[in-house]
N, C-alpha and C positions, 0 to 999 in steps of 0.2 A: 261757492264751486267745487273746487278740487276731492271736498265729499261726495258730493254729487253724483265726480267722471269716478272713485275708483270704485262708488260700487256699481254703478251699471259695470265699469272692465271690470266684478271683484264677478257680476250674478251671470256678462253673461257666456264669464273662462267658466266658473258652475252649469250651465246648460249646455255649451260644448261637451267639457263633460261627463254627461251624463247622455248624449248627444251618443258621442264617445262607447259609450259604454253600454248602451244599449246593442247601435250595435255588434259590439262585440257578443256580450249574452250573448243577441241571434243566433248570431250566423255559429253558436257557438255549441251551440240547440240546446241551451240552461235555462229558452225564456221563449217566448213566442209575441213578434209586433205585435201584438195588441195587453198585454201582458205589461208589457217592455214600458211603457208607454200609462194604460191606464191608469184610475186613482186609484187599483189596489197591487200597484208593483212592491216589490218587495226589494226590488236592490235598486232602482234610480227617483231625481225627482219624474213624479207625473212630466209628460213636456206641458203637458197647459196650463198648475201651477208655479213654471222655471216660464213659461212664457208670459202671463199675467205678471211676476214680479222682476220684471228685465220693463213691464211698461207703466210699475209702481218706481220703477225706480229713473223711469226716465222722465214722469208726473213728476218726481217731485222737483228734481232736475231742473227744471222752469218755470213751476214757485220760489223757487227761491232769488 
């Protein structure tokens, strides 16, 4: 049970850092909105992948 919580916390932290980094990249003009969170991004995790990872972590937690 503790492992599931730790995994969810780690994934949410990663997702939050990714979103903040994307906003910084867009605000500084390094990246565009579409490129910052799309599948061909170079600087961040694609947003859909991060959301799916959190969903998977929650699903694994429920199975235990």
